[in-house]
C-alpha positions as a printed NumPy array, in Angstrom:
array([[-31.137, -15.612,  -1.179],
       [-29.387, -16.94 ,   1.496],
       [-25.564, -15.557,   1.652],
       [-22.435, -15.39 ,   4.315],
       [-22.542, -12.272,   6.451],
       [-19.223, -11.098,   5.797],
       [-20.334, -10.658,   2.513],
       [-23.717,  -8.669,   2.81 ],
       [-22.097,  -6.647,   4.802],
       [-18.866,  -5.648,   2.752],
       [-21.698,  -5.62 ,  -0.589],
       [-23.917,  -3.127,   2.06 ],
       [-21.052,  -0.652,   2.269],
       [-20.524,  -1.222,   6.148],
       [-17.069,  -3.051,   5.894],
       [-14.567,  -4.787,   3.792],
       [-15.349,  -8.128,   3.944],
       [-12.081,  -9.192,   5.948],
       [-13.622,  -6.594,   8.873],
       [-16.668,  -7.95 ,   8.676],
       [-15.666, -11.441,   9.824],
       [-13.45 ,  -9.633,  12.748],
       [-16.89 ,  -7.714,  13.623],
       [-18.43 , -11.44 ,  13.574],
       [-15.971, -12.637,  15.65 ],
       [-16.253, -10.172,  18.244],
       [-19.561, -10.394,  18.74 ],
       [-20.536,  -7.44 ,  16.758],
       [-23.262,  -8.835,  14.472],
       [-26.447, -10.153,  15.567],
       [-29.104, -11.882,  13.323],
       [-32.823, -12.094,  13.677],
       [-31.382, -10.81 ,  17.291],
       [-29.291, -14.052,  18.09 ],
       [-25.311, -13.48 ,  17.775],
       [-23.724, -14.825,  14.95 ],
       [-20.406, -16.502,  14.411],
       [-18.34 , -16.993,  11.806],
       [-19.89 , -18.764,   8.484],
       [-23.109, -17.913,   9.291],
       [-25.71 , -17.574,   6.509],
       [-28.612, -14.929,   6.132],
       [-31.131, -13.412,   3.654],
       [-30.929,  -9.684,   4.1  ],
       [-34.345,  -9.098,   2.351],
       [-36.195, -11.146,   5.285],
       [-34.106, -11.458,   8.025],
       [-32.36 ,  -8.709,  10.749],
       [-29.52 ,  -7.737,  10.353],
       [-27.478,  -5.504,  12.626],
       [-23.518,  -4.935,  13.034],
       [-22.956,  -2.837,  16.423],
       [-26.45 ,  -2.328,  17.076],
       [-27.387,  -0.728,  13.932],
       [-28.723,  -1.967,  11.11 ],
       [-27.771,  -2.337,   7.719],
       [-28.393,   0.449,   5.086],
       [-30.609,  -0.561,   2.564],
       [-28.711,  -1.437,  -0.891],
       [-27.142,   1.507,  -2.683],
       [-26.173,   2.503,  -5.583],
       [-22.094,   1.561,  -5.902],
       [-19.709,   4.551,  -5.87 ],
       [-15.681,   4.303,  -7.095],
       [-13.38 ,   7.34 ,  -5.701],
       [ -9.809,   7.938,  -6.529],
       [ -8.374,   9.642,  -3.768],
       [ -4.412,  11.433,  -3.883],
       [ -3.765,  10.538,  -0.464],
       [ -1.234,  13.343,   1.584],
       [  1.055,  11.566,   4.049],
       [ -0.354,  11.611,   7.628],
       [ -3.555,   9.883,   6.902],
       [ -3.732,   6.251,   7.621],
       [ -6.448,   3.622,   6.109],
       [ -7.164,   1.851,   8.52 ],
       [-10.858,   2.61 ,   9.43 ],
       [-10.234,   2.126,  13.181],
       [ -7.508,   3.373,  15.188],
       [ -7.106,   3.32 ,  19.069],
       [ -4.775,   6.582,  18.838],
       [ -7.385,   8.771,  16.813],
       [ -5.076,   8.947,  13.582],
       [ -6.734,  10.595,  10.572],
       [ -8.421,   8.51 ,   8.317],
       [ -8.783,   8.795,   4.452],
       [-12.592,   8.263,   4.9  ],
       [-12.531,  11.94 ,   6.239],
       [-11.259,  13.162,   2.737],
       [-13.873,  11.846,   1.092],
       [-16.909,  12.183,   3.519],
       [-18.875,  14.722,   1.255],
       [-19.211,  12.047,  -1.247],
       [-22.535,  11.137,   0.617],
       [-21.956,   7.643,   0.817],
       [-19.539,   4.812,   3.648],
       [-16.83 ,   4.164,   1.64 ],
       [-13.859,   1.755,   2.82 ],
       [-10.347,   1.841,   1.082],
       [ -9.339,  -0.736,  -1.671],
       [ -5.973,  -2.038,  -0.061],
       [ -3.62 ,   0.13 ,   1.754],
       [ -1.29 ,   2.955,   1.957],
       [  0.722,   3.538,   4.744],
       [  0.64 ,   6.649,   6.879],
       [  3.841,   7.788,   5.667],
       [  3.232,   6.856,   1.475],
       [  1.01 ,   9.632,  -0.681],
       [ -0.939,   9.482,  -4.05 ],
       [ -3.454,   6.838,  -5.753],
       [ -6.117,   5.218,  -3.797],
       [ -9.439,   3.771,  -4.529],
       [-12.593,   3.868,  -1.927],
       [-15.374,   2.258,  -2.687],
       [-18.666,   0.523,  -1.395],
       [-18.88 ,  -2.198,  -3.3  ],
       [-17.219,  -4.878,  -1.779],
       [-16.74 ,  -7.415,  -4.48 ],
       [-15.364,  -5.025,  -6.845],
       [-12.657,  -3.993,  -3.81 ],
       [-12.359,  -7.884,  -3.084],
       [-11.328,  -8.908,  -6.509],
       [ -9.191,  -5.446,  -7.053],
       [ -7.284,  -6.132,  -3.504],
       [ -7.27 , -10.138,  -4.197],
       [ -3.128, -11.115,  -5.349],
       [ -4.575, -13.881,  -7.548],
       [ -4.804, -11.25 ,  -9.911],
       [ -1.32 ,  -9.713,  -9.591],
       [ -3.029,  -5.875, -10.053],
       [  0.38 ,  -3.807, -11.009],
       [  0.864,  -1.32 ,  -8.734],
       [  3.562,   1.807,  -9.539],
       [  5.773,   4.086,  -7.554],
       [  7.567,   7.241,  -7.354],
       [ 10.625,   6.421,  -4.713],
       [ 12.532,   8.731,  -3.008],
       [ 15.736,   7.083,  -1.401],
       [ 18.686,   8.018,   0.323],
       [ 21.728,   5.924,   0.389],
       [ 22.029,   4.983,  -3.529],
       [ 25.14 ,   3.985,  -4.933],
       [ 25.643,   2.962,  -8.772],
       [ 23.737,  -0.31 ,  -9.46 ],
       [ 21.226,   0.719,  -7.108],
       [ 18.133,   0.093,  -9.584],
       [ 19.853,  -3.875, -10.533],
       [ 19.784,  -4.462,  -6.697],
       [ 16.322,  -2.803,  -6.259],
       [ 15.271,  -4.951,  -8.872],
       [ 15.778,  -8.438,  -7.456],
       [ 12.911, -10.583,  -6.589],
       [ 13.269, -10.907,  -2.453],
       [ 11.255, -13.14 ,  -0.161],
       [  8.768, -10.833,   2.497],
       [  6.936, -12.485,   4.496],
       [  7.807, -16.215,   3.35 ],
       [  6.689, -15.056,  -0.663],
       [  9.224, -14.792,  -3.38 ],
       [  7.959, -11.517,  -4.769],
       [  8.01 , -10.8  ,  -8.552],
       [ 10.671,  -9.279, -10.001],
       [  9.846,  -5.812,  -9.934],
       [ 10.146,  -3.092, -12.752],
       [ 12.899,  -0.492, -12.187],
       [ 13.602,   3.016, -13.561],
       [ 16.506,   4.82 , -12.377],
       [ 14.479,   8.659, -12.726],
       [ 16.96 ,  10.896, -11.076],
       [ 20.556,  10.259,  -8.874],
       [ 22.613,  12.776,  -7.508],
       [ 25.144,  11.757,  -5.469],
       [ 23.595,   9.183,  -3.04 ],
       [ 20.093,  10.846,  -3.324],
       [ 18.019,   9.027,  -6.246],
       [ 14.739,   8.567,  -7.693],
       [ 13.028,   5.988,  -9.324],
       [  9.863,   4.571, -11.176],
       [  9.196,   1.057,  -9.337],
       [  5.794,  -1.383, -10.547],
       [  5.249,  -4.174,  -8.151],
       [  2.717,  -6.93 ,  -8.85 ],
       [  1.885,  -7.525,  -4.914],
       [  0.925,  -5.91 ,  -2.482],
       [  2.728,  -6.995,   0.919],
       [  3.462,  -4.743,   4.076],
       [  5.537,  -1.896,   3.287],
       [  6.806,  -3.737,   0.174],
       [  8.742,  -1.045,  -1.465],
       [ 10.184,   0.287,   1.44 ],
       [ 11.555,  -2.892,   3.151],
       [ 12.495,  -3.447,  -1.213],
       [ 14.687,  -0.641,  -0.665],
       [ 16.214,  -1.38 ,   2.966],
       [ 17.274,  -4.619,   0.936],
       [ 18.65 ,  -3.022,  -1.548],
       [ 20.716,  -0.795,   0.898],
       [ 19.249,   2.005,   0.499],
       [ 16.879,   4.226,   2.679],
       [ 12.744,   5.128,   0.704],
       [ 12.355,   8.542,   1.936],
       [  8.951,   9.666,   0.161],
       [  6.632,   7.553,  -1.411],
       [  3.984,   7.973,  -4.048],
       [  1.705,   5.68 ,  -5.349],
       [  1.15 ,   7.288,  -9.659],
       [ -0.774,   3.997, -10.99 ],
       [ -2.76 ,   1.147, -10.35 ],
       [ -4.623,  -1.439, -12.686],
       [ -3.769,   0.507, -15.618],
       [ -5.137,   3.89 , -13.614],
       [ -3.209,   6.64 , -13.605],
       [ -3.674,   9.553, -10.595],
       [ -2.943,  12.126, -13.145],
       [ -3.064,  16.104, -12.435],
       [ -5.844,  15.209,  -8.72 ],
       [ -4.264,  17.701,  -6.276],
       [ -2.993,  16.05 ,  -2.62 ],
       [ -6.047,  15.875,  -0.675],
       [ -9.078,  15.643,  -2.911],
       [-10.938,  12.908,  -4.518],
       [-12.696,  12.23 ,  -7.83 ],
       [-15.65 ,   9.519,  -8.916],
       [-14.313,   6.963, -11.477],
       [-15.667,   6.998, -14.624],
       [-17.143,   3.883, -16.009],
       [-15.116,   3.074, -18.31 ],
       [-12.782,   3.046, -15.797],
       [-14.412,   1.08 , -13.488],
       [-15.417,  -1.729, -16.406],
       [-11.368,  -1.611, -17.415],
       [-10.269,  -2.269, -13.525],
       [-13.313,  -5.179, -13.157],
       [-11.806,  -6.829, -16.093]])
């Protein structure tokens, strides 16, 4: 059965659907020896599809991983600066996986990785508004900072939904919050802090879509249980 190339590439765990589109536009994808164009379809059972000259891997079991990401690792799969990538931390899982969504280099905590492209795209799509909860350390706190942080602001032309904010601790100008957001705009929580007159010094994601980080040590990973996967798929 013919499907769009980016969907096939994503389903085989080579790259996310968005990255697959970039590869097609860059001329890195061929079908039966001919360069592919964005929008092309193919049948993975009968057509020879290659990415950067390499044939697509055969269909393999889907893997779902929860990583406690340390600071200093990027989630972008290709980086011209040669920085450490989160996939290096899960290399022993035995298959090629890629991150679901983003968690910037200076942030830490819960990060999902998978080779199931449909699962990744569904979970990351803005329309599903998957809640994400963070512990946030700031400087520049003054009384009422939690109320300012809870205001809906406009980022990149989009007005975010009012976040849930709880003050966990405050000592002078230093404070820690628990913040739940419904979107995943670029550096959203850090930009929210700046808008509220505070500077984020540490950011750790502790929950996503009802899935909690728990006691998993920093830099370690585990497989999701079948129940956890089903819960996220809902």
